C-alpha distance (Angstrom), angle and dihedral (degrees) to the residues before:
residue distance angle dihedral
X1 . . .
X2 3.80 . .
X3 3.80 103.6 .
X4 3.78 123.6 -168.5
X5 3.75 108.3 -161.5
X6 3.83 115.2 -165.0
X7 3.83 117.6 -151.3
X8 3.79 118.5 -175.7
X9 3.82 86.3 -176.8
X10 3.82 120.4 33.7
X11 3.75 132.3 142.7
X12 3.82 129.0 83.1
X13 3.83 112.0 25.2
X14 3.80 92.1 -115.0
X15 3.74 100.6 128.1
X16 3.75 139.2 42.8
X17 3.77 97.8 -108.3
X18 3.86 93.3 51.3
X19 3.81 90.3 46.0
X20 3.88 89.6 52.4
X21 3.83 91.9 48.2
X22 3.85 94.1 47.3
X23 3.80 90.2 49.8
X24 3.80 92.4 47.6
X25 3.84 91.3 49.2
X26 3.81 93.4 48.3
X27 3.87 94.2 45.3
X28 3.83 97.1 47.4
X29 3.79 90.1 49.0
X30 3.79 89.2 49.5
X31 3.76 89.2 52.3
X32 3.81 90.5 59.0
X33 3.82 99.2 -102.2
X34 3.82 123.0 135.1
X35 3.78 104.8 -116.7
X36 3.76 122.6 -163.2
X37 3.78 117.0 -169.1
X38 3.81 121.5 -153.2
X39 3.80 111.2 -162.2
X40 3.82 147.3 120.8
X41 3.89 95.8 -112.2
X42 3.83 101.7 135.3
X43 3.81 89.9 -166.6
X44 3.85 87.4 66.0
X45 3.86 93.8 51.3
X46 3.82 95.0 115.2
X47 3.83 98.8 27.2
X48 3.84 113.3 114.8
X49 3.79 114.9 -110.2
X50 3.83 93.4 24.9
X51 3.83 120.2 110.2
X52 3.82 106.6 -165.6
X53 3.80 120.7 -158.0
X54 3.91 123.0 -170.9
X55 3.84 121.6 -86.0
X56 3.76 116.1 -105.2
X57 3.81 108.1 -99.7
X58 3.74 110.4 -131.2
X59 3.85 130.4 -178.7
X60 3.78 124.8 -125.3
X61 2.99 133.4 -59.9
X62 3.76 90.2 27.2
X63 3.84 92.0 50.3
X64 3.84 89.6 51.9
X65 3.83 92.4 48.9
X66 3.85 92.3 49.9
X67 3.83 89.2 49.8
X68 3.77 90.0 53.9
X69 3.87 87.5 51.8
X70 3.84 87.0 57.1
X71 3.76 99.9 -128.6
X72 3.85 138.6 111.5
X73 3.77 117.4 -138.9
X74 3.76 118.9 -138.7
X75 3.75 123.9 -130.3
X76 3.88 120.1 -152.3
X77 3.77 120.4 -105.3
X78 3.75 116.1 -176.4
X79 3.83 97.3 -154.9
X80 3.76 93.6 51.2
X81 3.80 93.2 42.4
X82 3.83 90.8 53.4
X83 3.75 91.7 49.1
X84 3.82 90.7 52.4
X85 3.74 93.2 49.8
X86 3.83 99.4 42.0
X87 3.82 107.2 131.2
X88 3.74 92.3 -14.4
X89 3.80 118.9 158.2
X90 3.71 96.9 -146.0
X91 3.87 140.1 -2.6
X92 3.79 119.1 -138.6
X93 3.85 115.3 -167.2
X94 3.75 120.9 -161.3
X95 3.76 102.3 -160.3
X96 3.91 136.5 10.1
X97 3.77 96.2 -120.3
X98 3.78 129.6 120.9
X99 3.87 99.4 -66.4
X100 3.76 92.2 36.7
X101 3.81 94.9 51.0
X102 3.79 91.4 46.0
X103 3.69 90.0 49.1
X104 3.80 91.7 52.0
X105 3.86 93.8 54.2
X106 3.84 91.2 46.4
X107 3.79 91.5 49.3
X108 3.85 89.1 52.8
X109 3.79 89.1 52.7
X110 3.69 91.9 50.2
X111 3.87 90.7 47.6
X112 3.79 93.9 -119.9
X113 3.91 124.4 147.7
X114 3.77 115.3 -111.1
X115 3.81 132.1 -153.0
X116 3.83 121.5 -179.1
X117 3.75 136.3 -166.7
X118 3.80 123.2 -126.1
X119 3.77 98.3 -142.5
X120 3.81 100.9 140.6
X121 3.74 126.7 73.6
X122 3.77 116.1 -156.8
X123 3.75 90.7 -114.0
X124 3.85 90.4 60.5
X125 3.81 84.9 65.6
X126 3.81 102.9 34.4
X127 3.77 91.6 48.1
X128 3.78 89.4 69.4
X129 3.72 88.6 55.4
X130 3.89 93.1 47.1
X131 3.86 89.0 -115.1
X132 3.85 97.7 107.6
X133 3.72 93.1 118.7
X134 3.75 97.3 45.4
X135 3.87 107.0 97.7
X136 3.79 92.7 -160.3
X137 3.91 91.6 57.7
X138 3.79 90.5 49.1
X139 3.89 93.9 46.2
X140 3.85 87.8 49.7
X141 3.88 91.9 50.4
X142 3.87 92.0 53.7
X143 3.90 90.3 45.7
X144 3.80 90.1 52.4
X145 3.80 91.9 46.2
X146 3.81 89.6 51.1
X147 3.74 100.0 43.8
X148 3.90 96.2 44.2
X149 3.75 100.3 32.9
X150 3.77 129.9 -0.7
X151 3.87 99.9 50.2
X152 3.80 88.8 59.1
X153 3.86 97.5 56.7
X154 3.78 125.3 89.8
X155 3.82 97.3 -132.1
X156 3.83 134.5 6.1
X157 3.80 121.8 -143.4
X158 3.81 108.9 -144.4
X159 3.82 113.0 -171.4
X160 3.82 89.9 -154.8
X161 3.81 140.2 24.2
X162 3.79 84.5 -130.6
X163 3.84 94.2 66.3
X164 3.80 93.2 40.6
X165 3.79 89.7 55.5
X166 3.80 92.3 48.2
X167 3.78 92.7 49.1
X168 3.78 98.2 44.0
X169 3.74 88.8 44.6
X170 3.83 87.9 64.3
X171 3.81 100.7 35.8
X172 3.82 110.0 19.8
X173 3.77 133.0 -107.7
X174 3.78 119.8 -25.3
X175 3.77 142.2 -166.8
X176 3.83 103.0 -103.1
X177 3.76 150.9 114.6
X178 3.77 132.9 -134.8
X179 3.81 113.2 -125.9
X180 3.77 125.3 157.5
X181 3.85 114.2 -122.0
X182 3.83 84.7 -125.3
X183 3.80 134.8 -137.4
X184 3.86 120.8 -87.7
X185 3.83 114.7 -120.1
X186 3.76 85.0 -120.4
X187 3.78 86.6 81.1
X188 3.85 108.6 70.5
X189 3.69 139.7 119.0
X190 3.87 109.9 -78.3
X191 3.76 138.0 144.8
X192 3.82 112.2 -80.9
X193 3.72 129.7 178.7
X194 3.77 116.3 -129.1
X195 3.81 116.0 -137.6
X196 3.78 114.0 -102.2
X197 3.82 92.1 -120.6
X198 3.87 90.0 62.9
X199 3.75 100.2 43.1
X200 3.80 95.1 108.9
X201 3.85 97.1 40.3
X202 3.79 134.9 91.0
X203 3.92 103.3 -122.2
X204 3.82 119.7 -143.1
X205 3.84 117.2 -171.4
X206 3.83 123.8 -158.1
X207 3.80 120.1 175.9
X208 3.88 124.1 -166.9
X209 3.70 148.1 88.8
X210 3.79 113.7 -62.2
X211 3.73 97.0 -111.7
X212 3.85 141.5 126.3
X213 3.79 96.7 -97.7
X214 3.77 93.9 49.0
X215 3.84 90.3 64.3
X216 3.80 98.9 -153.8
X217 3.80 86.5 155.1
X218 3.82 88.6 68.1
X219 3.79 90.8 57.9
X220 3.87 92.2 48.2
X221 3.77 91.0 49.9
X222 3.87 90.6 48.0
X223 3.75 90.2 52.3
X224 3.79 88.5 53.8
X225 3.75 90.0 53.5
X226 3.77 95.9 46.4
X227 3.71 121.6 113.7
X228 3.87 85.1 -134.7
X229 3.74 97.2 49.0
X230 3.77 94.6 133.2
X231 3.79 92.0 54.2
X232 3.80 98.4 49.4
X233 3.82 126.3 97.3
X234 3.82 117.1 -174.7
X235 3.73 125.3 -153.4
X236 3.82 113.0 -157.8
X237 3.79 103.6 -169.0
X238 3.77 111.7 -165.0
X239 3.78 145.6 46.3
X240 3.74 136.5 -114.6
X241 3.82 149.1 122.4
X242 3.83 94.8 -58.6
X243 3.75 93.1 61.1
X244 3.77 97.4 109.6
X245 3.81 94.1 43.5
X246 3.82 91.8 51.6
X247 3.83 92.6 43.9
X248 3.74 91.3 54.1
X249 3.83 92.0 47.4
X250 3.74 93.2 46.2
X251 3.87 93.5 52.4
X252 3.84 88.3 72.3
X253 3.81 91.0 66.1
X254 3.77 123.9 92.4
X255 3.76 87.3 -119.8
X256 3.86 109.8 31.3
X257 3.83 111.8 -141.4
X258 3.76 121.5 -96.0
X259 3.85 104.3 -118.8
X260 3.75 119.5 -169.1
X261 3.84 144.9 121.2
X262 3.78 100.2 -109.1
X263 3.83 124.9 -161.5
X264 3.82 114.3 -106.7
X265 3.86 88.9 -108.2
X266 3.87 91.7 52.9
X267 3.82 91.5 46.3
X268 3.80 90.5 53.0
X269 3.79 88.6 50.9
X270 3.78 92.6 50.0
X271 3.81 91.3 46.7
X272 3.89 87.9 57.1
X273 3.82 97.5 51.1
X274 3.83 98.7 35.4
X275 3.80 121.8 97.6
X276 3.82 105.0 -142.3
X277 3.80 140.1 11.0
X278 3.84 118.6 -141.2
X279 3.76 120.3 -164.7
X280 3.79 104.5 -172.4
X281 3.86 97.9 165.8
X282 3.76 119.3 136.0
X283 3.89 91.4 -160.5
X284 3.79 125.4 39.7
X285 3.75 132.8 133.6
X286 3.81 99.1 -158.6
X287 3.89 110.9 -21.5
X288 3.83 101.9 -146.6
X289 3.82 86.0 -173.4
X290 3.80 88.4 69.2
X291 3.80 93.5 46.8
X292 3.82 88.7 50.1
X293 3.76 90.2 52.9
X294 3.73 96.3 50.2
X295 3.84 89.7 44.3
X296 3.89 85.1 63.0
X297 3.76 89.5 51.0
X298 3.84 101.0 -100.1
X299 3.71 115.8 146.5
X300 3.86 110.3 -130.0
X301 3.76 133.1 -139.8
X302 3.87 107.8 -159.2
X303 3.75 134.7 -168.7
X304 3.81 111.1 -111.6
X305 3.87 91.3 -134.5
X306 3.87 120.7 159.4
X307 3.87 86.2 -144.7
X308 3.86 94.4 54.8
X309 3.80 127.0 78.3
X310 3.81 91.4 -164.1
X311 3.84 92.6 80.9
X312 3.85 86.7 74.7
X313 3.83 88.4 70.0
X314 3.82 91.9 67.2
X315 3.85 110.8 108.8
X316 3.92 94.4 -173.3
X317 3.73 137.1 22.4
X318 3.81 87.4 -108.2
X319 3.79 87.5 67.6
X320 3.80 92.2 62.9
X321 3.75 135.4 66.4
X322 3.81 133.1 -173.9
X323 3.79 108.5 -86.0
X324 3.78 116.4 -107.7
X325 3.80 90.2 7.0
X326 3.84 113.0 120.1
X327 3.84 94.0 -175.4
X328 3.88 91.1 55.1
X329 3.83 90.6 50.3
X330 3.78 91.1 46.5
X331 3.80 90.1 54.6
X332 3.76 91.0 51.9
X333 3.78 92.0 48.4
X334 3.70 91.3 51.5
X335 3.80 91.8 47.8
X336 3.84 92.4 57.0
X337 3.84 91.9 43.8
X338 3.86 90.1 52.0
X339 3.86 96.3 42.1
X340 3.82 106.0 53.3
X341 3.86 93.6 157.9
X342 3.83 91.5 55.7
X343 3.80 89.1 47.0
X344 3.82 90.7 52.7
X345 3.87 90.4 51.9
X346 3.86 91.3 46.1
X347 3.75 88.9 51.9
X348 3.86 91.9 60.2
X349 3.75 89.8 46.0
X350 3.80 93.2 53.3
X351 3.77 93.5 46.3
X352 3.83 88.1 58.2
X353 3.72 94.3 42.6
X354 3.89 91.9 51.8
X355 3.79 92.8 61.0
X356 3.77 92.6 83.8
X357 3.82 89.3 64.5
X358 3.77 97.4 56.6
X359 3.78 108.5 143.4
X360 3.82 94.9 -129.3
X361 3.80 91.4 59.3
X362 3.75 93.4 47.9
X363 3.80 92.7 47.3
X364 3.80 89.8 54.0
X365 3.81 87.5 59.2
X366 3.81 92.2 45.6
X367 3.80 88.7 53.2
X368 3.77 92.0 50.0
X369 3.78 92.0 48.2
X370 3.75 90.4 56.7
X371 3.79 95.6 44.2
X372 3.83 91.2 49.6
X373 3.80 92.0 46.6
X374 3.89 90.3 51.9
X375 3.75 91.0 48.2
X376 3.85 95.1 49.5
X377 3.80 91.5 44.0
X378 3.79 91.9 54.3
X379 3.82 93.4 46.1
X380 3.80 91.0 50.8
X381 3.80 93.6 46.8
X382 3.78 100.3 44.9
X383 3.84 99.1 55.9
């Protein structure tokens, strides 16, 4: 196949959507397909197979805020878009933003089949407007996504049944399939040397954009409440607009959190020498970061949020805590610190559980989705 993958956001692998896109690109190429990537990543300007459009020009303070989030936003360019889609067999769009929506309508004019990923919950958008907890705002966001974008595609890729149920609950049934984004083979159990300065500490890893809905502040407050506060070292892997706020909060701890955007290789190393993974997010539609952690053998503690698919990864009640409840999370952290034998057994269970999310298996399903979409599109358009 000749596959055009459209990425409104692509660059450093510092967020779940970019990680999913990068994995998809690499795997489809490895399977022998010609992959064309439409994006705004200037670093790829002269890379074969990449069709680079300009970045969207924004005025301060919006441009400053976007920079803190750590992404570049793509602006449509008709000439570049046509080049990327010329004689393509299928167009796969990662997100329904400006470039993705423009690509959808161009693909329709060119009579090309289109699949699209559902990688953005309404709350991921409304949180930036401080409307995350307003149901009407989230409902309207899903309606706009549906009317402008998703109802026009041939097949929707849902990373979880959770997000499919939410979306279809708001808009009605859709043409789509549920396929995990998958975990890169980079994340697996392996020997890792813990840095000397952390030898006597209990290390907790959290990975995610520093943002309201990711709730890192709940983790930091839970550590403050823990009976083992002096022993705990938190790693907040990520970047984002809440950096200063979290930094200030963390400075009150005996061991202030390590806050940095680690490389994928560094993150895999940390996941292999850490003691616990905490996923405090109130909103998440799959949380590949959590799957990566458990694939390395980390036992997770996950927020039991009705707006988060990640809670479905909990194998026992001790892997869950009450969402937005630091005391509940502190109790779970203390439990795992005080029960090392149970943690060792849970580690083995999670390594086995994580096997179903192997990237190769998920990419086989993505390949089949595209092939079946092309076949159905051709049958429907040659009658």
